[in-house]
A tleap script that builds the chain and sets N, CA, C and O, in Angstrom:
source leaprc.protein.ff14SB
mol = sequence {
  NMET SER LYS PRO ARG VAL HIE LYS PRO LYS
  ALA ASP GLY ALA ARG VAL ARG ALA GLN LYS
  TRP GLY ARG TRP ALA GLU SER LEU ALA ALA
  LEU HIE LEU ARG LEU ARG GLY TYR ARG ILE
  LEU ALA ARG ASN TYR LYS THR PRO VAL GLY
  GLU LEU ASP VAL VAL ALA LYS ARG GLY ARG
  VAL ILE CYS PHE VAL GLU VAL LYS ALA ARG
  PRO ILE GLN ALA GLN ALA LEU GLU ALA VAL
  SER SER LYS GLN CYS GLY ARG ILE GLN ARG
  ALA ALA GLU LEU PHE LEU ILE HIE HIE PRO
  SER LEU GLN VAL PHE ASP ILE ARG PHE ASP
  VAL ALA LEU VAL SER GLY LEU LEU GLN PHE
  LYS HIE VAL ARG ASP ALA TRP ARG CPRO
}
set mol.1.N position { 0.943 -1.235 0.017 }
set mol.1.CA position { 0.008 0.006 0.038 }
set mol.1.C position { 0.750 1.562 -0.054 }
set mol.1.O position { 1.658 1.678 0.769 }
set mol.2.N position { 0.588 2.411 -0.656 }
set mol.2.CA position { 1.392 3.274 -1.023 }
set mol.2.C position { 0.851 4.434 -0.121 }
set mol.2.O position { -0.313 4.351 0.271 }
set mol.3.N position { 1.585 5.462 0.217 }
set mol.3.CA position { 1.667 6.349 1.186 }
set mol.3.C position { 0.389 7.339 0.403 }
set mol.3.O position { 0.307 7.108 -0.803 }
set mol.4.N position { -0.504 8.291 0.885 }
set mol.4.CA position { -1.051 9.226 0.145 }
set mol.4.C position { -0.178 10.119 0.021 }
set mol.4.O position { 0.751 10.258 0.816 }
set mol.5.N position { -0.388 10.901 -1.084 }
set mol.5.CA position { 0.603 12.137 -1.332 }
set mol.5.C position { -0.189 13.657 -0.776 }
set mol.5.O position { -1.290 14.207 -0.780 }
set mol.6.N position { 0.912 13.819 -0.420 }
set mol.6.CA position { 0.459 15.117 0.301 }
set mol.6.C position { 0.390 16.554 -0.766 }
set mol.6.O position { 1.422 16.951 -1.307 }
set mol.7.N position { -0.545 17.044 -0.916 }
set mol.7.CA position { -0.870 18.030 -1.698 }
set mol.7.C position { -0.329 19.304 -0.976 }
set mol.7.O position { -0.991 19.658 0.000 }
set mol.8.N position { 0.773 20.052 -1.298 }
set mol.8.CA position { 1.160 21.384 -0.807 }
set mol.8.C position { 0.366 22.357 -1.264 }
set mol.8.O position { 0.474 22.204 -2.480 }
set mol.9.N position { -0.353 23.247 -1.098 }
set mol.9.CA position { -0.957 24.457 -2.124 }
set mol.9.C position { 0.510 25.395 -2.594 }
set mol.9.O position { 1.631 25.739 -2.218 }
set mol.10.N position { -0.399 25.477 -3.606 }
set mol.10.CA position { 0.923 26.784 -4.247 }
set mol.10.C position { 0.740 28.108 -3.484 }
set mol.10.O position { -0.071 28.198 -2.563 }
set mol.11.N position { 1.601 29.254 -3.934 }
set mol.11.CA position { 1.457 30.302 -3.579 }
set mol.11.C position { 0.089 30.848 -3.984 }
set mol.11.O position { -0.121 30.771 -5.194 }
set mol.12.N position { -0.948 31.414 -3.206 }
set mol.12.CA position { -1.935 32.014 -3.703 }
set mol.12.C position { -1.911 33.212 -4.550 }
set mol.12.O position { -1.892 34.249 -3.886 }
set mol.13.N position { -1.905 33.410 -6.118 }
set mol.13.CA position { -1.999 34.336 -6.943 }
set mol.13.C position { -1.875 35.592 -6.343 }
set mol.13.O position { -0.907 36.349 -6.260 }
set mol.14.N position { -3.138 35.690 -5.900 }
set mol.14.CA position { -3.628 37.277 -5.265 }
set mol.14.C position { -2.098 37.750 -4.303 }
set mol.14.O position { -1.540 38.836 -4.463 }
set mol.15.N position { -1.803 37.091 -3.699 }
set mol.15.CA position { -0.357 36.931 -2.609 }
set mol.15.C position { 0.568 37.161 -3.197 }
set mol.15.O position { 1.344 38.008 -2.754 }
set mol.16.N position { 0.852 36.470 -4.466 }
set mol.16.CA position { 2.123 36.925 -4.894 }
set mol.16.C position { 2.094 38.518 -5.349 }
set mol.16.O position { 2.873 39.391 -4.967 }
set mol.17.N position { 0.972 38.661 -6.279 }
set mol.17.CA position { 0.818 39.962 -7.181 }
set mol.17.C position { 0.921 40.849 -5.746 }
set mol.17.O position { 2.015 41.408 -5.674 }
set mol.18.N position { 0.161 41.077 -4.739 }
set mol.18.CA position { 0.686 41.755 -3.780 }
set mol.18.C position { 2.050 41.830 -3.267 }
set mol.18.O position { 2.635 42.912 -3.286 }
set mol.19.N position { 2.518 40.950 -2.886 }
set mol.19.CA position { 4.234 40.820 -2.663 }
set mol.19.C position { 5.239 41.820 -3.855 }
set mol.19.O position { 6.270 42.471 -3.688 }
set mol.20.N position { 4.518 41.610 -4.878 }
set mol.20.CA position { 5.138 42.041 -6.384 }
set mol.20.C position { 5.162 43.625 -6.263 }
set mol.20.O position { 6.029 44.415 -6.637 }
set mol.21.N position { 3.833 43.873 -5.567 }
set mol.21.CA position { 3.357 45.196 -6.053 }
set mol.21.C position { 4.057 45.977 -4.721 }
set mol.21.O position { 4.529 47.081 -4.991 }
set mol.22.N position { 4.158 45.596 -3.524 }
set mol.22.CA position { 4.943 45.985 -2.562 }
set mol.22.C position { 6.458 46.234 -2.655 }
set mol.22.O position { 7.123 47.063 -2.034 }
set mol.23.N position { 6.826 45.397 -3.501 }
set mol.23.CA position { 8.583 45.847 -3.920 }
set mol.23.C position { 8.390 46.650 -4.677 }
set mol.23.O position { 9.257 47.522 -4.626 }
set mol.24.N position { 7.499 46.849 -5.549 }
set mol.24.CA position { 7.403 47.824 -6.646 }
set mol.24.C position { 7.410 49.250 -5.802 }
set mol.24.O position { 8.295 50.104 -5.740 }
set mol.25.N position { 6.259 49.207 -5.247 }
set mol.25.CA position { 5.877 50.632 -4.482 }
set mol.25.C position { 7.333 51.089 -3.440 }
set mol.25.O position { 7.665 52.274 -3.473 }
set mol.26.N position { 8.047 50.230 -2.659 }
set mol.26.CA position { 8.996 50.022 -2.364 }
set mol.26.C position { 10.394 50.836 -2.756 }
set mol.26.O position { 11.168 51.657 -2.263 }
set mol.27.N position { 10.213 50.107 -3.901 }
set mol.27.CA position { 11.200 50.953 -5.283 }
set mol.27.C position { 11.254 52.071 -5.667 }
set mol.27.O position { 12.192 52.866 -5.618 }
set mol.28.N position { 9.558 52.251 -6.342 }
set mol.28.CA position { 9.439 53.919 -6.152 }
set mol.28.C position { 9.211 54.764 -4.967 }
set mol.28.O position { 9.151 55.960 -5.254 }
set mol.29.N position { 9.066 54.486 -3.720 }
set mol.29.CA position { 9.626 55.125 -2.926 }
set mol.29.C position { 10.607 55.646 -2.529 }
set mol.29.O position { 10.760 56.804 -2.141 }
set mol.30.N position { 11.627 54.472 -2.636 }
set mol.30.CA position { 13.167 54.819 -2.694 }
set mol.30.C position { 13.598 55.846 -4.001 }
set mol.30.O position { 14.580 56.501 -3.654 }
set mol.31.N position { 13.261 56.115 -5.094 }
set mol.31.CA position { 13.273 56.428 -6.311 }
set mol.31.C position { 12.807 57.845 -5.963 }
set mol.31.O position { 13.633 58.742 -6.132 }
set mol.32.N position { 11.867 58.092 -5.605 }
set mol.32.CA position { 11.512 59.347 -5.296 }
set mol.32.C position { 12.181 59.835 -4.114 }
set mol.32.O position { 12.706 60.939 -4.256 }
set mol.33.N position { 12.279 59.362 -3.135 }
set mol.33.CA position { 13.186 60.104 -1.710 }
set mol.33.C position { 14.536 60.544 -2.364 }
set mol.33.O position { 14.971 61.677 -2.158 }
set mol.34.N position { 15.422 59.342 -3.421 }
set mol.34.CA position { 16.656 60.133 -4.001 }
set mol.34.C position { 16.543 61.167 -4.708 }
set mol.34.O position { 17.331 62.099 -4.546 }
set mol.35.N position { 15.215 61.237 -5.944 }
set mol.35.CA position { 15.423 62.105 -6.627 }
set mol.35.C position { 15.110 63.860 -5.729 }
set mol.35.O position { 15.387 64.938 -6.254 }
set mol.36.N position { 14.423 63.673 -4.174 }
set mol.36.CA position { 13.960 64.433 -3.240 }
set mol.36.C position { 15.247 65.282 -2.753 }
set mol.36.O position { 15.338 66.477 -2.472 }
set mol.37.N position { 16.541 63.893 -2.751 }
set mol.37.CA position { 17.723 64.531 -2.066 }
set mol.37.C position { 18.321 63.404 -1.029 }
set mol.37.O position { 19.531 63.481 -0.814 }
set mol.38.N position { 17.743 62.590 -0.512 }
set mol.38.CA position { 17.843 61.815 0.421 }
set mol.38.C position { 18.379 60.799 0.043 }
set mol.38.O position { 17.980 60.138 -0.916 }
set mol.39.N position { 19.748 60.423 1.020 }
set mol.39.CA position { 20.416 59.460 1.028 }
set mol.39.C position { 19.837 57.813 0.968 }
set mol.39.O position { 19.883 57.500 2.158 }
set mol.40.N position { 19.451 56.911 0.403 }
set mol.40.CA position { 19.189 55.903 0.989 }
set mol.40.C position { 19.969 54.637 1.485 }
set mol.40.O position { 20.519 53.882 0.684 }
set mol.41.N position { 19.997 54.419 2.967 }
set mol.41.CA position { 20.807 53.813 4.129 }
set mol.41.C position { 19.989 52.285 3.975 }
set mol.41.O position { 20.951 51.744 4.520 }
set mol.42.N position { 19.586 51.783 3.859 }
set mol.42.CA position { 19.043 50.498 3.829 }
set mol.42.C position { 17.341 50.335 3.113 }
set mol.42.O position { 16.420 51.149 3.048 }
set mol.43.N position { 17.430 49.289 2.775 }
set mol.43.CA position { 16.303 48.837 2.267 }
set mol.43.C position { 15.699 47.612 2.867 }
set mol.43.O position { 16.436 46.631 2.959 }
set mol.44.N position { 14.649 47.533 3.229 }
set mol.44.CA position { 13.998 46.278 3.993 }
set mol.44.C position { 15.087 45.520 4.985 }
set mol.44.O position { 15.442 44.341 4.969 }
set mol.45.N position { 15.423 46.416 5.704 }
set mol.45.CA position { 16.276 45.995 6.857 }
set mol.45.C position { 15.581 45.359 8.162 }
set mol.45.O position { 15.031 46.000 9.058 }
set mol.46.N position { 15.761 43.598 8.057 }
set mol.46.CA position { 14.919 42.959 9.079 }
set mol.46.C position { 16.135 43.067 10.057 }
set mol.46.O position { 17.356 43.101 9.900 }
set mol.47.N position { 15.295 43.106 11.126 }
set mol.47.CA position { 15.184 42.972 12.833 }
set mol.47.C position { 14.416 41.890 13.494 }
set mol.47.O position { 13.288 41.505 13.188 }
set mol.48.N position { 15.392 41.334 14.700 }
set mol.48.CA position { 13.973 40.222 15.309 }
set mol.48.C position { 12.702 40.845 15.989 }
set mol.48.O position { 11.934 40.156 16.660 }
set mol.49.N position { 12.532 42.143 15.785 }
set mol.49.CA position { 11.371 42.852 16.327 }
set mol.49.C position { 10.325 43.616 15.020 }
set mol.49.O position { 9.278 44.210 15.278 }
set mol.50.N position { 10.884 43.434 13.628 }
set mol.50.CA position { 10.154 43.854 12.654 }
set mol.50.C position { 11.396 44.623 11.562 }
set mol.50.O position { 12.586 44.894 11.723 }
set mol.51.N position { 10.442 44.793 10.427 }
set mol.51.CA position { 11.199 45.446 9.396 }
set mol.51.C position { 10.861 46.487 8.961 }
set mol.51.O position { 9.671 46.800 8.935 }
set mol.52.N position { 12.011 47.429 8.426 }
set mol.52.CA position { 12.041 48.968 7.968 }
set mol.52.C position { 12.152 48.797 6.591 }
set mol.52.O position { 13.097 48.269 6.004 }
set mol.53.N position { 10.876 49.392 5.977 }
set mol.53.CA position { 11.151 49.341 4.409 }
set mol.53.C position { 12.409 49.986 3.931 }
set mol.53.O position { 13.362 49.412 3.405 }
set mol.54.N position { 12.283 51.245 4.182 }
set mol.54.CA position { 13.327 52.233 3.817 }
set mol.54.C position { 14.356 53.067 5.134 }
set mol.54.O position { 13.796 53.410 6.175 }
set mol.55.N position { 15.353 53.235 5.000 }
set mol.55.CA position { 16.094 54.074 6.078 }
set mol.55.C position { 16.979 55.033 5.195 }
set mol.55.O position { 17.857 54.444 4.564 }
set mol.56.N position { 16.913 56.429 5.027 }
set mol.56.CA position { 17.210 57.193 4.237 }
set mol.56.C position { 17.703 58.466 4.988 }
set mol.56.O position { 16.935 58.698 5.922 }
set mol.57.N position { 18.718 59.373 4.906 }
set mol.57.CA position { 19.005 60.468 5.442 }
set mol.57.C position { 19.039 61.595 4.633 }
set mol.57.O position { 19.556 61.379 3.537 }
set mol.58.N position { 18.735 62.487 4.783 }
set mol.58.CA position { 19.034 64.077 4.319 }
set mol.58.C position { 19.251 65.229 5.315 }
set mol.58.O position { 18.370 65.726 6.018 }
set mol.59.N position { 20.472 65.563 5.278 }
set mol.59.CA position { 20.695 66.717 5.890 }
set mol.59.C position { 21.233 66.183 7.616 }
set mol.59.O position { 22.214 65.534 7.981 }
set mol.60.N position { 20.294 66.691 8.242 }
set mol.60.CA position { 20.768 66.035 9.832 }
set mol.60.C position { 19.497 65.104 10.309 }
set mol.60.O position { 19.149 64.900 11.472 }
set mol.61.N position { 19.121 64.784 9.553 }
set mol.61.CA position { 17.720 63.768 9.689 }
set mol.61.C position { 18.101 62.412 9.282 }
set mol.61.O position { 18.715 62.182 8.240 }
set mol.62.N position { 17.630 61.287 10.342 }
set mol.62.CA position { 17.655 59.805 9.713 }
set mol.62.C position { 15.676 59.966 9.356 }
set mol.62.O position { 14.852 60.663 9.950 }
set mol.63.N position { 15.542 59.302 8.536 }
set mol.63.CA position { 14.216 58.575 8.293 }
set mol.63.C position { 13.741 57.758 7.966 }
set mol.63.O position { 13.887 57.411 6.794 }
set mol.64.N position { 12.821 56.941 8.961 }
set mol.64.CA position { 12.601 55.592 8.900 }
set mol.64.C position { 10.845 55.458 8.142 }
set mol.64.O position { 9.738 55.706 8.620 }
set mol.65.N position { 11.245 55.001 6.910 }
set mol.65.CA position { 9.771 55.384 6.126 }
set mol.65.C position { 9.266 53.939 5.890 }
set mol.65.O position { 10.038 52.991 5.750 }
set mol.66.N position { 7.813 53.826 5.851 }
set mol.66.CA position { 7.023 52.876 5.766 }
set mol.66.C position { 6.657 53.212 4.730 }
set mol.66.O position { 6.662 54.406 4.430 }
set mol.67.N position { 6.189 52.156 3.798 }
set mol.67.CA position { 5.918 52.112 2.523 }
set mol.67.C position { 4.244 51.582 2.731 }
set mol.67.O position { 4.106 50.756 3.633 }
set mol.68.N position { 3.170 51.921 2.097 }
set mol.68.CA position { 2.133 51.249 2.020 }
set mol.68.C position { 1.688 51.188 0.633 }
set mol.68.O position { 1.889 52.256 0.055 }
set mol.69.N position { 1.354 50.630 0.186 }
set mol.69.CA position { 0.658 50.428 -1.028 }
set mol.69.C position { -0.786 49.870 -1.201 }
set mol.69.O position { -1.113 48.728 -0.879 }
set mol.70.N position { -1.573 50.762 -1.720 }
set mol.70.CA position { -3.354 50.281 -1.542 }
set mol.70.C position { -3.634 51.336 -2.757 }
set mol.70.O position { -3.044 52.213 -3.387 }
set mol.71.N position { -5.233 50.536 -2.668 }
set mol.71.CA position { -5.854 50.954 -4.238 }
set mol.71.C position { -6.453 52.337 -4.030 }
set mol.71.O position { -6.837 53.024 -4.976 }
set mol.72.N position { -6.511 52.671 -2.926 }
set mol.72.CA position { -7.283 54.048 -2.837 }
set mol.72.C position { -6.152 54.524 -1.576 }
set mol.72.O position { -6.113 53.864 -0.538 }
set mol.73.N position { -5.338 55.610 -1.757 }
set mol.73.CA position { -4.749 56.639 -0.876 }
set mol.73.C position { -5.285 56.585 0.244 }
set mol.73.O position { -4.401 56.653 1.098 }
set mol.74.N position { -6.388 56.489 0.736 }
set mol.74.CA position { -6.929 56.596 2.350 }
set mol.74.C position { -6.901 55.435 2.570 }
set mol.74.O position { -6.711 55.460 3.786 }
set mol.75.N position { -6.963 54.094 2.219 }
set mol.75.CA position { -6.780 53.306 2.668 }
set mol.75.C position { -5.314 52.722 3.208 }
set mol.75.O position { -5.086 52.086 4.237 }
set mol.76.N position { -4.417 53.148 2.179 }
set mol.76.CA position { -2.881 53.175 2.715 }
set mol.76.C position { -2.786 53.727 3.976 }
set mol.76.O position { -2.444 53.037 4.937 }
set mol.77.N position { -3.076 55.002 4.082 }
set mol.77.CA position { -2.696 55.692 5.295 }
set mol.77.C position { -3.240 54.787 6.358 }
set mol.77.O position { -2.648 54.523 7.404 }
set mol.78.N position { -4.757 54.202 5.904 }
set mol.78.CA position { -5.217 53.833 7.516 }
set mol.78.C position { -4.624 52.092 7.543 }
set mol.78.O position { -5.043 51.107 8.151 }
set mol.79.N position { -3.769 52.237 6.832 }
set mol.79.CA position { -3.098 50.378 7.028 }
set mol.79.C position { -2.179 50.652 8.367 }
set mol.79.O position { -2.269 49.900 9.338 }
set mol.80.N position { -1.419 51.618 8.353 }
set mol.80.CA position { -0.410 52.109 9.491 }
set mol.80.C position { -1.001 52.116 10.762 }
set mol.80.O position { -1.739 53.047 11.083 }
set mol.81.N position { -0.756 51.160 11.544 }
set mol.81.CA position { -1.568 51.151 12.849 }
set mol.81.C position { -0.842 51.364 14.441 }
set mol.81.O position { 0.359 51.383 14.707 }
set mol.82.N position { -1.612 51.463 15.053 }
set mol.82.CA position { -0.355 52.066 16.456 }
set mol.82.C position { 0.280 50.892 16.552 }
set mol.82.O position { 1.403 51.390 16.630 }
set mol.83.N position { 0.543 49.400 16.627 }
set mol.83.CA position { 0.832 48.543 17.026 }
set mol.83.C position { 2.162 48.457 15.723 }
set mol.83.O position { 3.330 48.137 15.939 }
set mol.84.N position { 1.705 48.752 14.698 }
set mol.84.CA position { 2.647 48.737 13.864 }
set mol.84.C position { 3.948 49.657 13.597 }
set mol.84.O position { 5.026 49.486 13.028 }
set mol.85.N position { 3.340 50.677 14.261 }
set mol.85.CA position { 4.177 52.350 14.691 }
set mol.85.C position { 5.045 51.574 15.730 }
set mol.85.O position { 6.213 51.505 15.347 }
set mol.86.N position { 4.877 51.122 16.630 }
set mol.86.CA position { 5.749 50.379 17.678 }
set mol.86.C position { 6.942 49.176 17.441 }
set mol.86.O position { 8.095 49.107 17.867 }
set mol.87.N position { 6.261 48.394 16.696 }
set mol.87.CA position { 7.402 47.615 16.330 }
set mol.87.C position { 8.367 48.486 15.131 }
set mol.87.O position { 9.514 48.040 15.109 }
set mol.88.N position { 8.164 49.478 14.269 }
set mol.88.CA position { 9.122 50.194 13.662 }
set mol.88.C position { 10.094 50.836 14.179 }
set mol.88.O position { 11.209 51.023 13.692 }
set mol.89.N position { 9.414 51.407 15.821 }
set mol.89.CA position { 10.156 52.248 16.264 }
set mol.89.C position { 11.216 51.660 16.727 }
set mol.89.O position { 12.297 52.246 16.792 }
set mol.90.N position { 11.019 50.270 17.155 }
set mol.90.CA position { 12.081 49.360 18.196 }
set mol.90.C position { 12.837 48.691 17.294 }
set mol.90.O position { 13.904 48.237 17.706 }
set mol.91.N position { 12.494 48.496 15.993 }
set mol.91.CA position { 13.452 48.167 14.844 }
set mol.91.C position { 14.582 49.297 14.484 }
set mol.91.O position { 15.781 49.132 14.259 }
set mol.92.N position { 13.672 50.703 14.508 }
set mol.92.CA position { 14.897 51.970 14.760 }
set mol.92.C position { 15.829 51.870 15.397 }
set mol.92.O position { 16.986 51.951 14.985 }
set mol.93.N position { 15.443 51.659 16.612 }
set mol.93.CA position { 16.221 51.511 17.739 }
set mol.93.C position { 17.151 50.638 17.277 }
set mol.93.O position { 18.222 51.212 17.081 }
set mol.94.N position { 17.171 49.300 16.987 }
set mol.94.CA position { 18.130 48.325 16.571 }
set mol.94.C position { 18.917 48.907 15.335 }
set mol.94.O position { 20.141 49.025 15.275 }
set mol.95.N position { 18.298 49.140 14.671 }
set mol.95.CA position { 19.046 49.654 13.200 }
set mol.95.C position { 20.270 50.700 14.009 }
set mol.95.O position { 21.466 50.481 13.816 }
set mol.96.N position { 19.804 51.831 14.913 }
set mol.96.CA position { 20.586 52.460 15.438 }
set mol.96.C position { 21.897 52.032 16.415 }
set mol.96.O position { 23.052 52.453 16.476 }
set mol.97.N position { 21.240 51.111 17.062 }
set mol.97.CA position { 22.364 50.393 17.659 }
set mol.97.C position { 23.451 49.829 16.793 }
set mol.97.O position { 24.644 50.075 16.970 }
set mol.98.N position { 23.071 49.218 16.044 }
set mol.98.CA position { 24.028 48.702 14.667 }
set mol.98.C position { 25.160 49.452 14.225 }
set mol.98.O position { 26.321 49.150 13.950 }
set mol.99.N position { 24.360 50.744 14.233 }
set mol.99.CA position { 25.177 51.867 13.480 }
set mol.99.C position { 25.098 53.110 13.926 }
set mol.99.O position { 24.432 54.062 13.518 }
set mol.100.N position { 26.116 52.972 15.124 }
set mol.100.CA position { 26.067 53.945 16.192 }
set mol.100.C position { 26.257 55.191 15.788 }
set mol.100.O position { 25.686 56.070 16.432 }
set mol.101.N position { 27.402 55.710 14.217 }
set mol.101.CA position { 27.722 56.791 13.997 }
set mol.101.C position { 26.252 57.157 13.676 }
set mol.101.O position { 26.543 58.007 12.834 }
set mol.102.N position { 25.136 57.172 13.690 }
set mol.102.CA position { 24.245 57.684 13.095 }
set mol.102.C position { 23.419 57.801 14.185 }
set mol.102.O position { 22.228 58.017 13.963 }
set mol.103.N position { 23.865 57.688 15.492 }
set mol.103.CA position { 22.774 57.980 16.677 }
set mol.103.C position { 22.997 59.597 17.057 }
set mol.103.O position { 22.314 60.090 17.954 }
set mol.104.N position { 23.677 60.149 16.558 }
set mol.104.CA position { 24.175 61.840 16.365 }
set mol.104.C position { 22.731 62.686 15.703 }
set mol.104.O position { 22.346 63.792 16.083 }
set mol.105.N position { 22.283 62.097 14.958 }
set mol.105.CA position { 21.320 62.409 14.038 }
set mol.105.C position { 20.187 62.815 14.625 }
set mol.105.O position { 19.999 62.423 15.776 }
set mol.106.N position { 19.221 63.643 14.020 }
set mol.106.CA position { 17.593 63.351 14.158 }
set mol.106.C position { 16.810 62.131 13.773 }
set mol.106.O position { 17.406 61.243 13.164 }
set mol.107.N position { 15.623 61.999 14.043 }
set mol.107.CA position { 15.371 60.867 13.710 }
set mol.107.C position { 13.873 61.220 13.397 }
set mol.107.O position { 13.370 62.002 14.204 }
set mol.108.N position { 13.046 60.775 12.343 }
set mol.108.CA position { 11.748 61.134 11.755 }
set mol.108.C position { 11.139 59.788 11.512 }
set mol.108.O position { 11.810 58.797 11.801 }
set mol.109.N position { 10.115 59.667 11.085 }
set mol.109.CA position { 9.377 58.486 11.191 }
set mol.109.C position { 8.148 58.913 10.167 }
set mol.109.O position { 7.114 59.467 10.541 }
set mol.110.N position { 8.457 58.550 8.809 }
set mol.110.CA position { 7.897 58.759 7.733 }
set mol.110.C position { 6.638 57.569 7.181 }
set mol.110.O position { 6.517 56.385 7.496 }
set mol.111.N position { 5.835 58.387 6.288 }
set mol.111.CA position { 5.214 57.095 5.911 }
set mol.111.C position { 4.951 57.809 4.227 }
set mol.111.O position { 4.587 58.925 3.858 }
set mol.112.N position { 5.365 56.462 3.437 }
set mol.112.CA position { 5.155 56.322 1.752 }
set mol.112.C position { 3.801 55.754 1.139 }
set mol.112.O position { 3.617 54.543 1.016 }
set mol.113.N position { 2.797 56.785 0.734 }
set mol.113.CA position { 1.788 56.316 0.418 }
set mol.113.C position { 1.746 56.095 -1.298 }
set mol.113.O position { 2.096 56.982 -2.077 }
set mol.114.N position { 1.264 54.781 -1.715 }
set mol.114.CA position { 1.481 54.502 -3.059 }
set mol.114.C position { 0.135 53.912 -3.450 }
set mol.114.O position { -0.166 52.872 -2.865 }
set mol.115.N position { -0.737 54.404 -4.352 }
set mol.115.CA position { -1.835 54.065 -4.572 }
set mol.115.C position { -1.943 54.350 -6.263 }
set mol.115.O position { -1.259 55.228 -6.788 }
set mol.116.N position { -2.812 53.567 -6.976 }
set mol.116.CA position { -2.801 53.587 -8.394 }
set mol.116.C position { -1.372 53.064 -9.109 }
set mol.116.O position { -0.674 52.574 -8.221 }
set mol.117.N position { -0.910 53.022 -10.011 }
set mol.117.CA position { 0.417 52.892 -10.724 }
set mol.117.C position { 1.325 53.919 -10.442 }
set mol.117.O position { 2.271 53.517 -9.766 }
set mol.118.N position { 1.362 55.170 -10.743 }
set mol.118.CA position { 2.115 56.446 -9.799 }
set mol.118.C position { 1.819 57.108 -8.783 }
set mol.118.O position { 2.760 57.658 -8.211 }
set mol.119.N position { 0.393 57.286 -8.202 }
set mol.119.CA position { 0.291 58.035 -7.048 }
set mol.119.C position { 1.127 57.982 -6.134 }
set mol.119.O position { 1.151 56.886 -5.574 }
set mol.120.N position { 1.941 58.848 -5.690 }
set mol.120.CA position { 2.917 58.894 -4.618 }
set mol.120.C position { 2.913 60.008 -3.703 }
set mol.120.O position { 3.071 61.150 -4.134 }
set mol.121.N position { 2.714 59.729 -2.243 }
set mol.121.CA position { 2.340 60.794 -1.319 }
set mol.121.C position { 3.331 60.400 0.019 }
set mol.121.O position { 3.168 59.446 0.779 }
set mol.122.N position { 4.218 61.249 0.057 }
set mol.122.CA position { 5.296 61.420 0.953 }
set mol.122.C position { 4.883 61.966 2.224 }
set mol.122.O position { 4.833 63.195 2.187 }
set mol.123.N position { 4.526 61.388 3.496 }
set mol.123.CA position { 4.015 62.422 4.547 }
set mol.123.C position { 5.182 62.359 5.402 }
set mol.123.O position { 5.814 61.316 5.574 }
set mol.124.N position { 5.450 63.383 5.898 }
set mol.124.CA position { 7.160 63.660 6.717 }
set mol.124.C position { 5.903 63.404 8.241 }
set mol.124.O position { 4.701 63.472 8.500 }
set mol.125.N position { 7.431 63.039 8.972 }
set mol.125.CA position { 7.108 63.214 10.385 }
set mol.125.C position { 5.454 62.468 10.525 }
set mol.125.O position { 4.724 63.381 10.910 }
set mol.126.N position { 4.812 61.468 10.395 }
set mol.126.CA position { 3.888 60.896 10.677 }
set mol.126.C position { 3.398 60.967 11.665 }
set mol.126.O position { 2.396 61.600 11.995 }
set mol.127.N position { 4.406 59.977 12.546 }
set mol.127.CA position { 3.932 60.169 14.458 }
set mol.127.C position { 5.581 60.653 14.677 }
set mol.127.O position { 6.496 61.214 14.075 }
set mol.128.N position { 5.234 59.964 16.085 }
set mol.128.CA position { 6.452 60.908 16.723 }
set mol.128.C position { 6.308 59.386 17.716 }
set mol.128.O position { 5.369 58.600 17.595 }
set mol.129.N position { 7.522 59.208 18.735 }
set mol.129.CA position { 7.602 58.083 19.679 }
set mol.129.C position { 7.136 58.445 20.768 }
set mol.129.O position { 7.101 57.659 21.716 }
savepdb mol mol.pdb
quit
């Protein structure tokens, strides 16, 4: 008697498309920031407590940018929860611990909203710790 085959479901097509759109939105955000004089220090920086989508520097400010892509811009802004802000703040603290030369700069938490194909909005100082 043979063993029954275990069927592993393939990655959901909608999920794969959402991940691709998210990566595209992060690339668009990084490009937008670079064109406005920011230097990209890190992208998709993973820590045990969370991930930082984009870390950028401009002048004396280090920006931790959360990128949200949704069909409608208002939905993108609503997608940033207070719980998520806390994770991002803890991840930013770890980033700064691992990059002590950056600890002298001011820090800011921004949100990049991507909706539609090329609609982009950069919300500076979206929240404060």
